[in-house]
Wavefront OBJ file of the C-alpha trace (Angstrom):
o trace
v -4.404 11.690 -23.881
v -5.617 12.669 -27.343
v -7.645 9.476 -27.480
v -9.527 10.452 -24.331
v -10.260 13.889 -25.760
v -11.494 12.331 -29.017
v -13.785 9.971 -27.070
v -15.213 12.918 -25.114
v -15.805 14.926 -28.291
v -17.395 12.027 -30.176
v -19.393 10.327 -27.410
v -19.997 12.869 -24.698
v -18.681 13.640 -21.254
v -20.146 10.574 -19.512
v -18.413 8.058 -21.761
v -15.212 10.098 -21.747
v -15.176 10.207 -17.949
v -15.674 6.452 -17.786
v -12.810 5.850 -20.221
v -10.570 8.224 -18.255
v -11.393 6.356 -15.041
v -10.537 2.988 -16.597
v -7.243 4.343 -17.975
v -6.389 5.811 -14.569
v -7.123 2.529 -12.774
v -4.974 0.440 -15.100
v -2.154 3.000 -15.223
v -1.759 3.404 -11.458
v -2.749 -0.055 -10.182
v 0.849 -1.352 -10.271
v 2.112 1.653 -8.320
v -0.584 1.131 -5.710
v 0.273 -2.552 -5.367
v 3.984 -1.783 -4.963
v 3.208 0.771 -2.263
v 0.963 -1.661 -0.400
v 3.666 -4.351 -0.568
v 6.219 -1.931 0.914
v 3.794 -1.025 3.717
v 3.213 -4.728 4.384
v 6.964 -5.381 4.554
v 7.380 -2.482 6.987
v 4.620 -3.807 9.228
v 6.188 -7.262 9.261
v 9.551 -5.741 10.220
v 7.931 -3.698 13.017
v 6.115 -6.769 14.356
v 9.343 -8.765 14.376
v 11.213 -5.968 16.140
v 8.482 -5.556 18.760
v 8.406 -9.304 19.397
v 12.181 -9.374 19.880
v 12.008 -6.360 22.186
v 9.230 -7.946 24.228
v 11.249 -11.138 24.601
v 14.314 -9.169 25.719
v 12.282 -7.291 28.341
v 10.786 -10.556 29.595
v 14.261 -12.092 29.900
v 15.596 -9.074 31.802
v 12.611 -9.090 34.171
v 13.102 -12.811 34.782
v 16.784 -12.275 35.607
v 15.990 -9.406 37.991
v 13.306 -11.389 39.809
v 15.585 -14.415 40.064
v 18.366 -12.515 41.850
l 1 2 3 4 5 6 7 8 9 10 11 12 13 14 15 16 17 18 19 20 21 22 23 24 25 26 27 28 29 30 31 32 33 34 35 36 37 38 39 40 41 42 43 44 45 46 47 48 49 50 51 52 53 54 55 56 57 58 59 60 61 62 63 64 65 66 67
């Protein structure tokens, strides 16, 4: 954090803001990727569950129509 403040003092607010943005991107990119992977896993699980449920409903409807 002190490095960012030193950059702002020595080079101005524009350069300091750019450096802060780059630090923020690299610091939080891994967290963002982990979150997106968890969301992806959840969506895959929901799709699988909905497919299974749809197949069960189709089977039950087929049995009812057959009787």
